[in-house]
N, C-alpha and C positions, 0 to 999 in steps of 0.2 A: 052695773057692769063690773065694777071693782070687786064687789062682794062675790059675784059668781066666779070671777077669776080666782079670788082668794080661796074659795071652797074647792074649786077644781084643783088648784095647786096643792092644797093641804091633803086632798085625797091621793094625789100622785105621790106626795112625800110619804104618806102613811103606807102605801102599797109597795113602794120601792124596796124597803128592807125585806119584806116577806118574799118578793119575787127574787131578790138576790139570794136569800137564804134557800129558797126552793131550787134555784139554779145551781147552787153549790151542793145540793143533795140533802139539805136539811128539811125540816118540816115547816109548813106555813101555818102554825097554830094560831097566830095572831088574827088572821082573817080567813075564815073557812070558805069564803066565796072567791078567794084568789085562786086562779087555776094553778095546779101544781105542775112544775116542769120536771120531766124525768131526767135522771142523771145521764142516761144514754138515749138519744132519740133513735128512731127507726133508721135514719140515715147513717148514724154512727155505728150501728151493729155490724155491717159488713166490714167496715174499716177496723173495728176492734177484733173481729174474727181473723182478718188478714194479719194483724199485728200479733195475735196469739199464735197463729200458725207459723209465722216467721220466727218467733221466739222459740217455739217447739223445734223447728228445723235446725236452728242454731245450736240448741242443746243436744240434739241427736248427732250433729256433725262433730261437736266437741267430744261426745261420748265415744263415737266411732274412732276418732283420732286417738283418743286415750287407749282404746282397746287394741288398735292396730299396732301398738308397741312403738310409739315414737322413740327414735333412737338418739341416744346421747352420743355425739361425735366429739372426740378430743379436738382441741383447737387446731393442732397441726394438720390432722386429717381433714378437718373441715375446710381449711385453707386449700389443701390439695384438691379436694373434691370440687370446690368452687372454681378453682383455676382450670382443672382438667375438663369438667363436664357441666359446669354451672350447677352442680349438685344433682343432676338428673341421673337416677339410678339405671335408667334404660338407655343411656347415651351409647352410641356406637360411632367410633371415629377411626381415622387411618385406614379407610377402605375396608372396615370390618375387623381389623387387627386389634384395636383397643376397644374395650367394652366395659360398660358400667360407670358408676359414679367416679371411680378412681382410674378409669381407662386402663385396666389390666389386660395383659395378653392372656391367652389360654394357659401358656406355660407358667406365668407368674401366679395365676389363679390356682393351678394344680399344685404348685410348689408349697402353698400354704393350706393345702387340704381341700380346695374347692373342687367341685364336680360340676360338669356341664358349662353352661354359658354364664359368665359373670353378670351380664346385663339382664338375665332372667332371674337372678337370685334376689331375694328380698334385701332391702337396704340394710337391715340389721346384720345379715350375713356378710354383705359387702364391707361394712365397717369392721366387722370382726376379722375378716381375712386381710383387709388393708392394714389393720393394727398389727397383725402377726407379721406381715411383710415389712412394715415400717420398723418393728422391733428387731427383726432378724437381719434385714439388709439395709436399713436406714433410708433416709429421704432420697438417696441417689437413684432409687427405682423410678422416681419422677424427676428427670433431669431439669426440666424447666420449672415445674410447679413445686418441687420439693425444696427449693432454695429458701 
């Protein structure tokens, strides 16, 4: 009985390194009768495909964000936009009187060369117009948030 147990144990000990090597993606050259384990099983393929698709989606979103022209906003204007609208370029407040990220009136928007609705303008234009207004009239144009 001891001899059979010793033989079985030595067989297991001899096979374990090759199974571990095969599981790690290596070859099992030491024992050609040991079944080879694939690096990706059939069940892992859908998961790997989903991970690849998610990574591709993240790359596409980053590329789209970079192409959309992420706007660098000066710190003073960033604070004003955060206070006025939470940074939302489409915000409308004061019963429709104040519009856009910087909550400009139509008159203030037009005074710095803006045309149409400030809330409909791209964020880059809103930042440009707000910078002009800030440079010409100062932070007093935003009595609460310009402090």
